[in-house]
N, C-alpha and C positions, 0 to 999 in steps of 0.2 A: 725189436721191431720195426717192419720193411718202411721206408719212404716216401710222398706220397706226395699228389700234387692234387689240389684244394680250390676250390672255386666258392668261393659266400660273395655274393650280394647284401651289399648292407639298403642296399637302393634304386632305383632305378627299376627295379624285377617286382614286376605286376602293377605298376606303375605308369605317366607319361612327364617326367623328371628329377630335379633329385639323386641322380647320379652317385651311387660308391660303391667300386667291387672291387673286390682284396685276392689277391691272390698267394698261395702259399707252397712251400716243395719244401718237405726235408717230416721228421721222425714225427707225429702225432700226434703236439701237441706243446709240439715243442718247432713248425716250419714258417721259416722264413719268408716275409710278408713283403706287397708289396700294392701299391693304393691307385684301382685306379678310374681318376677324374675324384670332384666331392661337390658337387650341385648343388643347387633348391628347388625350393617349388613354392607359389607366393597360396598366400592364403586369400578368401575366398568371407562373404559376407555370413555364408549359411553354414560350413563350419569350422569356419575359424576366425570370427568379426576381430576385427580388430587388429591382425596376424596380418606385417608386415612379411613372414620368409616365416618359410619350413623347410627345414635339412634332416638328413639322418641323424641318428643319436647314433654314437659314435663311444659309447661305451665301451663296449666291446674290445675294441680294437685300442681305444685309447689305455682300455689294462695290458693292454698283450706290446705298446709301441716300443717297448725295450726288441722285439722283432718286423717295426719294421721299414722295409731298409730303404721304400723309397715313395715319392707319392707322381704317378703321373696324370697331365692333365690332357686329353688329345683332342681340347679348342675349348674355341673364348666365351660361348655360353653358355649361360645363368643357369644354365640345371645339369650344368660340368664342369664347372670353377670357381658358379659364386659361393658355394662354403669356407672359400680356403682363406677370409677375413676372420671367418667369427670362427672357425676350428680347425685350422695350422696349429693353433698354441696348445689343444689340446694330445698332439700328435706329432708334432717337431721331427718330422723326418723333409729331409733334399725333395726338394719340389723339380721337375722335369718338364718343360715343352717347350714348344715355337717359339719363336720371336715378336711374332705379331700377338700369341693370345699370352705371352712372358709380359707388352701392353700389360697384358687389361688384369695378371695375378699381380704384377706388380702393384698399379692402382689400389687394388684389396686391397692386398697386405697393409699397405702406406695408412692407406683410410680404415685398422683397424688401430693401427697401434702395434701391426711383426711387423719380427724386422725381416728385411728383402733379400738380407748375403746366404738363405740357405734356396735363392731360385736359380734356377742351373739354365741358360736356354740349351735347348737341343736341334743339330743340323737334320735333317730326315737323311735318309740311308744313302750308300751304309757306312753309315756314324752307327752307334755300339756303344750304349750306357751298361756298364756290370750294377750290377745291384743284386748281392748275397746268387744265389742261386741263376737268379733270374740274366738274361742281355735280351735288354729289349732294345729293337726301334724302328723309328718314327718310319709312317708310310703315308706321301699327303694321297691325299683323297678330297672330290669335291666331295659341297657339302652346302649350306647358305651363309653362312659365317667362314673367310679366306682360312688357313690355311691349318685345315683339322686333319687330321691323319685318324688311323688307323696302329694300332700297335701289333709288331712283332714279339713277343713271347718264345725267348727258346730256352729250356727249360733244362733237368737232366729227367723230364717225364718224356717227353716231347716240346711239338711247334704250336705256340696258340695262335691265332692270329685273333688277336677283339678287336670290330671294325669300327669302331666309335657310331657315329651317325655320318651317312655318306648317301651320294647319287652318284650314278651313272654319268656323269657329265661332260663330256666333251669338246665343249665350248659353256664355263664360265664368268663370261663376263670378266672379273677380279677373283683373285688366288689359281690355284690349280686345278689344272683340267680330270679328269679320270684315265690312268692310264693306262690301259688294259693289256699294255709289251712290260713294264714293269710285274703288273699283277700275273700274269705268264711267268716272267724270270720268278720268281717265286712261289711260284707251283710248282716248280722244277725245280726245285735244286732241296730243299726236306719235303718229305707227305709233315703232314696237317695234322693233331688228335683231331685238335677241336681250338671249331669258328662259333664263338664269341658273339652273336650277330644282330642287327637293329632291328627289329620286328616293326615299325610304326606305323609303319604302309604295306602290312601284309596282305590285306583285302581287297590294295588296289588294283584291277586286273589287267590295265591295259600297260604300256612303259611308260616309262617318266622319260619325261622332256627339259630340254633344255636351258638354261636363265636366260639363254641368248634370244629365246624366240620371240620374247616379249619384248625385246625394245620396238620391232612396226608399231603394235596394238598399246603402248602406250604413245608410245610416237605421237597415232592420229586420234587419240584420247585428247591428249592436252591441245592436239593443232585443231579440233573438233568446237572447244567450250568456248563462250563467247565473255564469262569473268574469268574473277578469279576462281584458282586451282586451287586444290590441296589436297597433298597422299599422303596417306599413313599407310608404313608399313613397319617389318621390322628391323629395328635400327644397330643389329648389329647386322644386317643383309648388306651388307658394303654392295655387292655388286646391284642390287636391285635401286639404291642412291646413285647410284649411280647412270644409272639406265635415266632412268625418271629424272634427273639433276638434265641431263644429258638432253633428252624431249623437251623438260623447258626451256631452254639457250635451245635449240634449231627452231624450240615450236613466238622465238622473244620474245617472253620471259627473265627473268631474275627470279635467280633461284634463293629461297629462305626457307634455313636449318630453324626450327623449332622444336626445343626440348637435347638437357642436360645428357642421356644415357647417349642421342644421337650425336652431337659434338661429341661425344670424347670419343663413340667411336671415330668417326671418320677423321680425326686427328690424333689419338694413334696406330691406325689404317697407315696415313700420309707418313707420318713420323718412323715408321718401319720399313720403308721404303715401296709395300702392299699397294697401294694406290697412288696413283699417277693421272697426274692430269683431269681431278674433279676440276665443275667448273666453280670459279667467285661466286661463291656466297657475299650476302648482305645480311645484314640485322634489322629484326622488325621496327624498328622505328624508321628506317630505308624503304619497307615493303609498303607500309602504312600510306606512306608517301605517291606511292606510283599509283595511277590507275591502273584499274581490280586488271583488267587483263595482259598486262604485263609483269605476273608477282604467280610463282609458281610456287607455294607454300609445303615443303615435308616434311612430316609432323609425327613425333612419337605418339605410345597408344593405341595403336592398332586394336588389343587386349582388351579395348576397355578398363582400362585402368584409370582411378579414382581422381591421381594428381596430375597427369600422362597430357599433354597439349590438346589430344584429340578431343576430351572430352569437355578440359577448358576452353574449348572454341565452341564446343554443343551447345556450352550453357553461357553464351555474348560476347564479352569478349576478353583473348589474350595478349596480356603485355603492347595493347595498343591497334590490335589485327580487330576483328569483328566481319563474319559470313552475313550475304549478305544473300538476298533472294535472285534467284538465277546464279548464284556463282553452285561450283559443283566441288563431291569428297569422292575420294578414290580410298577403299580399301584396296590395298593391292598386302593383299596378306589370309591368310586363312587364319580361322576363328579356333584356336583351341577351345576340344570336348570344356567347356565346364566353365566357356569368356563366356556366351552368349544370350546372357541376359541382361549383361556393362554393355555389349556392342552393339544389341537390341536398343537401347537404350541411346547411346549415342544417335544410330541414325533415328528414335521417332523425337530426339530433340532436333536437327540438324535440317526435320522434316515441318518441322514447324517453323523457321528460319527461312523455309522459302526455299535451298540447297538438294540444289540435283544431291542423289546414293546414290553411289555405285561400286556395288561391291564387285569377288573373286572368284566365284559362285562355276558359275558358267566357265576357270582356267583360263580367260582370256587375260586375264592383270595380273595373276599368281601361277608358279608351279615349286611345285615342293623341295623340298631341302630331304627329303629323302629316298628310300630305291623305293619303287612300283614293287611285285611278288615278282611278275616278271625279271627282276634287274633280281631276286635275291634270288631267284631259280640261276642266270647265269655266272653266280658269284660263287653258288653251293656243286657249281656244277662243273664252274675255272681248277677249284680248289680242291674238292674231294677231298673233306675233311672225315677222318672215326666218326666225330658227334657233333653237334651240333647244342649249340647250345643258346635259346634264345634270346634275350635284352635287350632292355630299350623299351616296353612296351606295355599296355595295363593285359591280364591276365585272357583278356578271349584273343590277345594277338601271340604272348606266347603262346596258345594253344597251337590256335590259328600254324604258329611256326614250324610248331616241335610236330606236328602234325605234316606238313609241307614237307619237314626234315624230312618226317621217317618214311612218305615213299616214297625216299632216289635215297631206298637204301643207310640212313644213315644213325647213333644212335643218336636218343634225341631225349629230353626230360623239360618237364614246368618247372622251371627254375624260380623258386622269386623270393622276395628278402629274407634272412635267414636262413633259409638253407645252407648248411656244410657241404654239399657235395666234394666226391675222392670221386677224382677226372683224371685214377692214375689207369687205372683196367681199358676192358673194353669195350664199357656201360659205364655213364654217371651214375652214380654209387650216392645216396646221403646218409653221410655219419650225424650228423649234428642240426639242429636243433638252437639256432642263436638267436638270447633275446631281440627282438628289434624293436624301434619308435620312431617317435618324432622330435625333434627337439623346434621352441617356436622361436622366434628375433619378438618377440613384442614391444616394443619402442627402441631404444635398446641396450633391452634386456630377454638371458631367455632361461627362458625355460622349459620343464619337461611337459610332451603332448599329456602326459596321468598325475599334474602337479596340481592341476583344478581351479587353475586360471580361467582357462575358453570354456572349461565348464559351468562357473560359475559366470560365465559372460553369455554363457546362452540362457541359460537361465532367467538372469535376470531380463537377458532382448526379448526373452517368451513369455514372461509370469511377472511383469514389474516390482514396483517392489515401495516396502511402506517402513519406514522406520518408526516407534511410537520408544515413546521417551515419556516416563517415571518417574517417581519422587518417593522414598520413604524420608519419613522423619525421627530426629535422634530420641525417638523411644522406639523405634522400626514400627512405622506406621505406616502406612500406604496413603501416601494426599491419595482423593479420594479423582484427581484430575488424571487426565491421563494425554499428554501430546500427541497425534497423530500425521502423519509427514509423507504424501503418496507421491511417487513422482513412474511414469509410465505408467498409471491406470486412470479414471475412464474416473469426472470426478466426483458425479452422481452415480447412484448404483437404483433399482430394482424397484425403493421406496421412494425416488422422490428425489432423498435431501441429502446433501452433502456428504460422500461417502464416506471422508472422515470421525467428521464429524459423529455419525450409526459409528463407527472403530468406538472410537469415543469414552461415546454411552454405554455400549457394552462395556466397557473396557472402568467404566466409575459405575455397575455394578459392580464387577468379579469384585473389588478392589474396598468394595466398603464392606464385602462379608468374605474375604479369603483366609483362610486360618494361617495364624502366625505362626507355625514349623512351615509355613511354602517363603510366603515375606522371606525369614531370614535360612531361607533356601537359595542361593543365586541360580541354579540352575535347573532347581521344579519350577521357579517366580519366572524364568527369563519362556521355560519352553510351554506353560497352562496362559503366558501373554503371548506368547506364540500361537496360539490355538484357539486361544478364539480369536485372532484379527484375521487368522487365514478362513476363521468358519463363515466370519461377519462376510467377509468379502467373495466364499463360494456361493452364500446367503445371495449376493448382492448384486454381481454379473460376475457368476460363474467362472472367477480363476482363483488361486490358489497360488497369493503373491509370495519374492523373498522377504521375510521378517527380517529387524535388525532390532534389539529390543534392549533399550540405554536404563539402566535402575543406577539413579544418584543419588546414593544416602545423607544423607549431614552426619557432621558429627559430633556430640552433647560438648558443651564448654568446659 
């Protein structure tokens, strides 16, 4: 059988976040593989209550890890690097990334006790990493975190450009600008067989704006405020942090960073040399002592995270700092779809405190880190790939990007998680469907999405819980008294008496007449008690709770 070039997304295709893309080359079923990115997404209280992180299920890749040559990380956002600490031990392949991303990756590995000796720092093009049949180059691109990169992946079947997350920004404040001359050179030196391309902003029809355009609006904003100013943005947006901090200093304020993630990012950026001349910062103790009009707080939690500084400040007090009426709070960020509820909760909390809230909906205080539709078209026209594979987007983004590509004469397809595509020919062709799922980080334990833990947690949240305890004596006779405890249920039902007592009364009647054969069979007894409890609850409160039955059997002397 002839060799083939395959593409298999395990995460990030059909969703925003949790990126993990596999490329392979070789004989079918024996291809040598590389993995691009290993990210996470975050749980929410509606679909994954109590879950801290969600990661792609690596079962297929783990089963084929003897074929895995390397892991390439394009940049340091959590949805691209956040899974390394949790999942590298299942794959054990060398990790390649640029210096700043490497500093973040090292922290991830060390935090979860993984070795760091397989971490390799890569210089940008013309440096080449050889990984089996692949020759990979890192090409700097601009994004909302420094040292982001696209990958040029040369294979025996042709050249792939994996865009990573990018925008066309010639003045990104921190980090490297998008270099059109460099990309013209790349487009001219070899035909591009495949462009796997960011699709996040395909519906945004205006050209993207540079990070540098925010300097004056942010300075004007800080200058105009009369009391304490708080600004929140993504901790990884080093350029925005610098612009905000410089605005604070220019307005005669001292700058305080609040939030562990933000301090870690700034420290890593300084230590790796990509962030210079960052204004001096003070601690929260010093900030609390200063006049309110002399302080700028830059804080984590722009997406409404429960434990982050934004939420904590909105609830009253955080590290000795307290917001008061007349203070100002700026969201210098876009709310990621799905995070609207917790962000609005913060805004309402701040409103109750009398704090003036400003957001970035009009674009004055935020620019996106992703290429808008005109910018995507410019990259299409420049690289002229034979085929376009939309990635990094929900299904509607991928489909719109596919139609855009086809309108320009490029072969294209919507490829979602688990679809193994053969890219060897002139058009992408699906050759397999790989089972894909999710792994949940629940506290400090990884669980599968189908393990039932989250499902049971949701059922408990929706229906409440009742515990029923009964005793069977030495002669195998049930005592007439049952004990019922409820959680998450009303204290009284329609009958106007305590709900637990009402259930106990119904169970007492059942236990007084129950057949001896049922008593001797744990399973039948459990089912009968559970059924009665749920029936009474349904009649009384209109709900059927989850029921746990505890049968204690007394042993004869």
